[in-house]
N, CA, C and O atoms as a GROMACS GRO file, in nm:
protein
  352
    1MET      N    1  -5.471   1.019  -0.619
    1MET     CA    2  -5.509   0.884  -0.585
    1MET      C    3  -5.417   0.835  -0.475
    1MET      O    4  -5.296   0.853  -0.481
    2LYS      N    5  -5.476   0.773  -0.373
    2LYS     CA    6  -5.398   0.715  -0.264
    2LYS      C    7  -5.380   0.566  -0.290
    2LYS      O    8  -5.474   0.496  -0.327
    3ILE      N    9  -5.257   0.520  -0.270
    3ILE     CA   10  -5.221   0.382  -0.301
    3ILE      C   11  -5.161   0.316  -0.178
    3ILE      O   12  -5.071   0.372  -0.115
    4TYR      N   13  -5.211   0.199  -0.144
    4TYR     CA   14  -5.157   0.119  -0.034
    4TYR      C   15  -5.038   0.040  -0.088
    4TYR      O   16  -5.046  -0.018  -0.196
    5VAL      N   17  -4.928   0.037  -0.012
    5VAL     CA   18  -4.811  -0.042  -0.049
    5VAL      C   19  -4.776  -0.128   0.072
    5VAL      O   20  -4.735  -0.077   0.176
    6GLY      N   21  -4.790  -0.258   0.057
    6GLY     CA   22  -4.766  -0.348   0.169
    6GLY      C   23  -4.652  -0.443   0.143
    6GLY      O   24  -4.598  -0.451   0.033
    7ASN      N   25  -4.615  -0.516   0.248
    7ASN     CA   26  -4.508  -0.615   0.248
    7ASN      C   27  -4.371  -0.549   0.231
    7ASN      O   28  -4.284  -0.604   0.164
    8LEU      N   29  -4.354  -0.432   0.291
    8LEU     CA   30  -4.226  -0.363   0.283
    8LEU      C   31  -4.125  -0.425   0.379
    8LEU      O   32  -4.162  -0.472   0.487
    9ALA      N   33  -4.001  -0.424   0.340
    9ALA     CA   34  -3.893  -0.465   0.430
    9ALA      C   35  -3.879  -0.358   0.537
    9ALA      O   36  -3.908  -0.241   0.513
   10GLU      N   37  -3.834  -0.396   0.655
   10GLU     CA   38  -3.822  -0.302   0.766
   10GLU      C   39  -3.729  -0.185   0.734
   10GLU      O   40  -3.749  -0.075   0.785
   11GLN      N   41  -3.629  -0.207   0.650
   11GLN     CA   42  -3.533  -0.102   0.618
   11GLN      C   43  -3.573  -0.016   0.498
   11GLN      O   44  -3.498   0.073   0.459
   12THR      N   45  -3.690  -0.040   0.439
   12THR     CA   46  -3.735   0.038   0.324
   12THR      C   47  -3.751   0.185   0.363
   12THR      O   48  -3.801   0.217   0.471
   13THR      N   49  -3.708   0.274   0.273
   13THR     CA   50  -3.717   0.418   0.299
   13THR      C   51  -3.822   0.484   0.209
   13THR      O   52  -3.863   0.428   0.107
   14ASP      N   53  -3.865   0.604   0.250
   14ASP     CA   54  -3.956   0.683   0.168
   14ASP      C   55  -3.896   0.705   0.029
   14ASP      O   56  -3.965   0.697  -0.072
   15LYS      N   57  -3.766   0.732   0.027
   15LYS     CA   58  -3.697   0.760  -0.099
   15LYS      C   59  -3.705   0.641  -0.194
   15LYS      O   60  -3.729   0.659  -0.313
   16GLU      N   61  -3.686   0.520  -0.143
   16GLU     CA   62  -3.694   0.400  -0.226
   16GLU      C   63  -3.833   0.383  -0.286
   16GLU      O   64  -3.848   0.349  -0.403
   17ILE      N   65  -3.935   0.407  -0.204
   17ILE     CA   66  -4.072   0.394  -0.254
   17ILE      C   67  -4.099   0.501  -0.360
   17ILE      O   68  -4.157   0.471  -0.464
   18ARG      N   69  -4.058   0.624  -0.333
   18ARG     CA   70  -4.077   0.733  -0.431
   18ARG      C   71  -4.009   0.698  -0.564
   18ARG      O   72  -4.067   0.716  -0.670
   19GLU      N   73  -3.886   0.647  -0.556
   19GLU     CA   74  -3.813   0.611  -0.678
   19GLU      C   75  -3.879   0.495  -0.751
   19GLU      O   76  -3.872   0.487  -0.874
   20THR      N   77  -3.942   0.405  -0.678
   20THR     CA   78  -4.011   0.291  -0.739
   20THR      C   79  -4.135   0.337  -0.816
   20THR      O   80  -4.164   0.284  -0.923
   21PHE      N   81  -4.207   0.434  -0.761
   21PHE     CA   82  -4.330   0.482  -0.824
   21PHE      C   83  -4.306   0.592  -0.928
   21PHE      O   84  -4.390   0.611  -1.016
   22ALA      N   85  -4.196   0.664  -0.920
   22ALA     CA   86  -4.170   0.780  -1.006
   22ALA      C   87  -4.179   0.751  -1.157
   22ALA      O   88  -4.226   0.838  -1.230
   23PRO      N   89  -4.136   0.636  -1.206
   23PRO     CA   90  -4.148   0.613  -1.350
   23PRO      C   91  -4.293   0.613  -1.403
   23PRO      O   92  -4.314   0.623  -1.524
   24TYR      N   93  -4.389   0.603  -1.314
   24TYR     CA   94  -4.530   0.595  -1.354
   24TYR      C   95  -4.602   0.729  -1.344
   24TYR      O   96  -4.716   0.741  -1.389
   25GLY      N   97  -4.537   0.830  -1.286
   25GLY     CA   98  -4.598   0.961  -1.274
   25GLY      C   99  -4.548   1.034  -1.152
   25GLY      O  100  -4.462   0.985  -1.078
   26GLU      N  101  -4.603   1.152  -1.130
   26GLU     CA  102  -4.560   1.235  -1.018
   26GLU      C  103  -4.613   1.182  -0.886
   26GLU      O  104  -4.733   1.161  -0.869
   27VAL      N  105  -4.522   1.161  -0.794
   27VAL     CA  106  -4.556   1.115  -0.659
   27VAL      C  107  -4.556   1.238  -0.570
   27VAL      O  108  -4.453   1.303  -0.551
   28SER      N  109  -4.672   1.272  -0.514
   28SER     CA  110  -4.682   1.392  -0.433
   28SER      C  111  -4.657   1.366  -0.285
   28SER      O  112  -4.625   1.458  -0.210
   29ARG      N  113  -4.672   1.240  -0.241
   29ARG     CA  114  -4.650   1.211  -0.099
   29ARG      C  115  -4.622   1.063  -0.080
   29ARG      O  116  -4.681   0.978  -0.147
   30VAL      N  117  -4.530   1.032   0.012
   30VAL     CA  118  -4.501   0.895   0.053
   30VAL      C  119  -4.498   0.894   0.205
   30VAL      O  120  -4.437   0.981   0.267
   31ALA      N  121  -4.562   0.796   0.265
   31ALA     CA  122  -4.558   0.781   0.411
   31ALA      C  123  -4.548   0.633   0.445
   31ALA      O  124  -4.631   0.553   0.404
   32ILE      N  125  -4.443   0.599   0.520
   32ILE     CA  126  -4.432   0.464   0.574
   32ILE      C  127  -4.492   0.469   0.713
   32ILE      O  128  -4.454   0.554   0.794
   33ILE      N  129  -4.583   0.380   0.741
   33ILE     CA  130  -4.658   0.383   0.866
   33ILE      C  131  -4.579   0.316   0.978
   33ILE      O  132  -4.523   0.208   0.961
   34SER      N  133  -4.577   0.383   1.093
   34SER     CA  134  -4.508   0.325   1.210
   34SER      C  135  -4.610   0.300   1.321
   34SER      O  136  -4.715   0.364   1.327
   35ASP      N  137  -4.576   0.207   1.406
   35ASP     CA  138  -4.660   0.174   1.521
   35ASP      C  139  -4.652   0.286   1.622
   35ASP      O  140  -4.543   0.325   1.663
   36LYS      N  141  -4.766   0.339   1.664
   36LYS     CA  142  -4.768   0.451   1.758
   36LYS      C  143  -4.714   0.412   1.895
   36LYS      O  144  -4.664   0.498   1.968
   37GLN      N  145  -4.724   0.285   1.931
   37GLN     CA  146  -4.680   0.239   2.062
   37GLN      C  147  -4.528   0.234   2.075
   37GLN      O  148  -4.471   0.279   2.174
   38ASN      N  149  -4.462   0.176   1.972
   38ASN     CA  150  -4.317   0.155   1.986
   38ASN      C  151  -4.234   0.222   1.877
   38ASN      O  152  -4.111   0.216   1.882
   39GLY      N  153  -4.297   0.284   1.778
   39GLY     CA  154  -4.225   0.353   1.673
   39GLY      C  155  -4.169   0.264   1.563
   39GLY      O  156  -4.110   0.315   1.468
   40HIS      N  157  -4.186   0.132   1.574
   40HIS     CA  158  -4.136   0.042   1.471
   40HIS      C  159  -4.222   0.053   1.345
   40HIS      O  160  -4.342   0.078   1.352
   41LEU      N  161  -4.158   0.034   1.231
   41LEU     CA  162  -4.232   0.038   1.105
   41LEU      C  163  -4.330  -0.080   1.098
   41LEU      O  164  -4.300  -0.189   1.147
   42ARG      N  165  -4.445  -0.055   1.037
   42ARG     CA  166  -4.548  -0.159   1.026
   42ARG      C  167  -4.539  -0.236   0.895
   42ARG      O  168  -4.624  -0.322   0.869
   43ARG      N  169  -4.440  -0.207   0.814
   43ARG     CA  170  -4.417  -0.274   0.686
   43ARG      C  171  -4.522  -0.244   0.581
   43ARG      O  172  -4.544  -0.324   0.490
   44TRP      N  173  -4.586  -0.129   0.593
   44TRP     CA  174  -4.675  -0.083   0.487
   44TRP      C  175  -4.672   0.069   0.484
   44TRP      O  176  -4.630   0.135   0.579
   45GLY      N  177  -4.716   0.121   0.372
   45GLY     CA  178  -4.715   0.265   0.357
   45GLY      C  179  -4.820   0.310   0.258
   45GLY      O  180  -4.896   0.230   0.203
   46MET      N  181  -4.822   0.440   0.237
   46MET     CA  182  -4.917   0.501   0.144
   46MET      C  183  -4.840   0.589   0.047
   46MET      O  184  -4.744   0.657   0.084
   47VAL      N  185  -4.884   0.588  -0.076
   47VAL     CA  186  -4.829   0.674  -0.181
   47VAL      C  187  -4.944   0.755  -0.235
   47VAL      O  188  -5.053   0.702  -0.255
   48LYS      N  189  -4.921   0.884  -0.259
   48LYS     CA  190  -5.024   0.968  -0.320
   48LYS      C  191  -4.973   1.014  -0.456
   48LYS      O  192  -4.866   1.074  -0.467
   49MET      N  193  -5.052   0.985  -0.558
   49MET     CA  194  -5.023   1.030  -0.693
   49MET      C  195  -5.142   1.116  -0.735
   49MET      O  196  -5.257   1.073  -0.722
   50ASP      N  197  -5.115   1.236  -0.785
   50ASP     CA  198  -5.223   1.329  -0.817
   50ASP      C  199  -5.309   1.285  -0.935
   50ASP      O  200  -5.428   1.317  -0.939
   51ARG      N  201  -5.253   1.214  -1.028
   51ARG     CA  202  -5.329   1.171  -1.146
   51ARG      C  203  -5.370   1.025  -1.130
   51ARG      O  204  -5.285   0.936  -1.126
   52ALA      N  205  -5.500   1.002  -1.122
   52ALA     CA  206  -5.553   0.867  -1.098
   52ALA      C  207  -5.508   0.769  -1.205
   52ALA      O  208  -5.477   0.653  -1.175
   53GLU      N  209  -5.503   0.813  -1.330
   53GLU     CA  210  -5.465   0.721  -1.438
   53GLU      C  211  -5.320   0.674  -1.422
   53GLU      O  212  -5.288   0.559  -1.454
   54GLU      N  213  -5.232   0.761  -1.372
   54GLU     CA  214  -5.094   0.720  -1.344
   54GLU      C  215  -5.089   0.623  -1.227
   54GLU      O  216  -5.012   0.527  -1.228
   55GLY      N  217  -5.171   0.648  -1.127
   55GLY     CA  218  -5.178   0.559  -1.012
   55GLY      C  219  -5.226   0.420  -1.051
   55GLY      O  220  -5.173   0.321  -1.002
   56GLU      N  221  -5.325   0.413  -1.138
   56GLU     CA  222  -5.378   0.284  -1.182
   56GLU      C  223  -5.271   0.204  -1.256
   56GLU      O  224  -5.259   0.083  -1.238
   57VAL      N  225  -5.193   0.272  -1.340
   57VAL     CA  226  -5.085   0.205  -1.412
   57VAL      C  227  -4.979   0.157  -1.313
   57VAL      O  228  -4.930   0.045  -1.325
   58ALA      N  229  -4.944   0.240  -1.216
   58ALA     CA  230  -4.845   0.202  -1.115
   58ALA      C  231  -4.891   0.078  -1.038
   58ALA      O  232  -4.812  -0.013  -1.014
   59ILE      N  233  -5.018   0.075  -1.000
   59ILE     CA  234  -5.072  -0.041  -0.929
   59ILE      C  235  -5.059  -0.166  -1.015
   59ILE      O  236  -5.010  -0.269  -0.968
   60ALA      N  237  -5.101  -0.157  -1.139
   60ALA     CA  238  -5.097  -0.273  -1.229
   60ALA      C  239  -4.955  -0.322  -1.253
   60ALA      O  240  -4.931  -0.442  -1.259
   61GLU      N  241  -4.862  -0.230  -1.266
   61GLU     CA  242  -4.724  -0.266  -1.298
   61GLU      C  243  -4.643  -0.310  -1.175
   61GLU      O  244  -4.555  -0.395  -1.187
   62LEU      N  245  -4.671  -0.255  -1.058
   62LEU     CA  246  -4.587  -0.278  -0.941
   62LEU      C  247  -4.634  -0.389  -0.847
   62LEU      O  248  -4.554  -0.444  -0.772
   63HIS      N  249  -4.763  -0.424  -0.851
   63HIS     CA  250  -4.813  -0.529  -0.762
   63HIS      C  251  -4.738  -0.659  -0.791
   63HIS      O  252  -4.736  -0.707  -0.904
   64GLY      N  253  -4.677  -0.715  -0.688
   64GLY     CA  254  -4.604  -0.840  -0.702
   64GLY      C  255  -4.458  -0.826  -0.740
   64GLY      O  256  -4.384  -0.925  -0.738
   65THR      N  257  -4.414  -0.706  -0.775
   65THR     CA  258  -4.272  -0.686  -0.809
   65THR      C  259  -4.190  -0.679  -0.680
   65THR      O  260  -4.243  -0.652  -0.573
   66LEU      N  261  -4.062  -0.702  -0.694
   66LEU     CA  262  -3.973  -0.702  -0.578
   66LEU      C  263  -3.918  -0.564  -0.548
   66LEU      O  264  -3.877  -0.490  -0.638
   67LEU      N  265  -3.919  -0.529  -0.421
   67LEU     CA  266  -3.846  -0.413  -0.370
   67LEU      C  267  -3.757  -0.472  -0.262
   67LEU      O  268  -3.805  -0.514  -0.157
   68GLY      N  269  -3.628  -0.474  -0.290
   68GLY     CA  270  -3.538  -0.551  -0.205
   68GLY      C  271  -3.568  -0.698  -0.229
   68GLY      O  272  -3.567  -0.743  -0.344
   69ASP      N  273  -3.594  -0.772  -0.125
   69ASP     CA  274  -3.624  -0.914  -0.140
   69ASP      C  275  -3.770  -0.948  -0.111
   69ASP      O  276  -3.804  -1.063  -0.085
   70ARG      N  277  -3.857  -0.845  -0.114
   70ARG     CA  278  -3.998  -0.867  -0.080
   70ARG      C  279  -4.089  -0.828  -0.196
   70ARG      O  280  -4.070  -0.725  -0.261
   71ALA      N  281  -4.189  -0.913  -0.222
   71ALA     CA  282  -4.286  -0.886  -0.327
   71ALA      C  283  -4.387  -0.784  -0.275
   71ALA      O  284  -4.453  -0.808  -0.173
   72LEU      N  285  -4.400  -0.671  -0.344
   72LEU     CA  286  -4.490  -0.566  -0.300
   72LEU      C  287  -4.636  -0.604  -0.318
   72LEU      O  288  -4.673  -0.671  -0.414
   73LYS      N  289  -4.718  -0.559  -0.225
   73LYS     CA  290  -4.864  -0.565  -0.238
   73LYS      C  291  -4.907  -0.421  -0.265
   73LYS      O  292  -4.893  -0.335  -0.178
   74VAL      N  293  -4.959  -0.396  -0.383
   74VAL     CA  294  -4.993  -0.260  -0.424
   74VAL      C  295  -5.138  -0.259  -0.470
   74VAL      O  296  -5.176  -0.335  -0.559
   75LYS      N  297  -5.219  -0.171  -0.409
   75LYS     CA  298  -5.359  -0.160  -0.449
   75LYS      C  299  -5.411  -0.022  -0.412
   75LYS      O  300  -5.351   0.050  -0.333
   76ALA      N  301  -5.523   0.013  -0.472
   76ALA     CA  302  -5.586   0.141  -0.439
   76ALA      C  303  -5.626   0.140  -0.292
   76ALA      O  304  -5.683   0.042  -0.244
   77ALA      N  305  -5.595   0.247  -0.222
   77ALA     CA  306  -5.630   0.257  -0.080
   77ALA      C  307  -5.781   0.272  -0.068
   77ALA      O  308  -5.844   0.344  -0.145
   78LYS      N  309  -5.837   0.204   0.030
   78LYS     CA  310  -5.980   0.215   0.056
   78LYS      C  311  -6.004   0.333   0.149
   78LYS      O  312  -5.922   0.362   0.236
   79PRO      N  313  -6.116   0.403   0.131
   79PRO     CA  314  -6.151   0.509   0.226
   79PRO      C  315  -6.164   0.451   0.366
   79PRO      O  316  -6.199   0.334   0.382
   80ARG      N  317  -6.134   0.530   0.466
   80ARG     CA  318  -6.134   0.484   0.605
   80ARG      C  319  -6.264   0.412   0.642
   80ARG      O  320  -6.260   0.310   0.709
   81ALA      N  321  -6.379   0.463   0.600
   81ALA     CA  322  -6.508   0.401   0.635
   81ALA      C  323  -6.517   0.258   0.584
   81ALA      O  324  -6.577   0.174   0.650
   82GLU      N  325  -6.458   0.229   0.467
   82GLU     CA  326  -6.461   0.094   0.413
   82GLU      C  327  -6.367   0.002   0.490
   82GLU      O  328  -6.394  -0.118   0.501
   83ARG      N  329  -6.258   0.055   0.544
   83ARG     CA  330  -6.161  -0.027   0.615
   83ARG      C  331  -6.210  -0.068   0.752
   83ARG      O  332  -6.187  -0.180   0.796
   84ASP      N  333  -6.279   0.022   0.821
   84ASP     CA  334  -6.317  -0.007   0.960
   84ASP      C  335  -6.465  -0.029   0.982
   84ASP      O  336  -6.515  -0.016   1.093
   85GLY      N  337  -6.534  -0.062   0.876
   85GLY     CA  338  -6.675  -0.095   0.888
   85GLY      C  339  -6.766   0.027   0.905
   85GLY      O  340  -6.882   0.013   0.945
   86GLY      N  341  -6.714   0.146   0.874
   86GLY     CA  342  -6.798   0.265   0.875
   86GLY      C  343  -6.793   0.345   1.003
   86GLY      O  344  -6.856   0.451   1.010
   87THR      N  345  -6.722   0.299   1.102
   87THR     CA  346  -6.712   0.375   1.227
   87THR      C  347  -6.587   0.460   1.225
   87THR      O  348  -6.486   0.422   1.166
   88SER      N  349  -6.593   0.573   1.289
   88SER     CA  350  -6.475   0.661   1.293
   88SER      C  351  -6.442   0.694   1.435
   88SER      O  352  -6.346   0.767   1.461
   0.00000   0.00000   0.00000
C-alpha cells in the first residue's frame, strides 16, 4: 500500500518517517519528494507498506499526529490517473 505523508518539516529525514511508521508494520520504502527544478524538499513524501491492513492502521493512527512541530497529513495515495485527471 502506498501512503501519502504531507506537511513535513523541511529537515525531516527518511529515517524519521520510517521510524514513525515502523510500529504499525514493515515499511518497504520511504521517499521524500524534492522539487526537480531546485532540489528543495516539497514537504511531502510517500511510504510503501506491503500489507494493506497495516497501512490502514498507520493512516488512522498517524493522521494529525506531530512529527517535530508539524501535524502530519496521512492518507492512502491516489493512483496517478486520479491525481491528474486521467492524463499521463
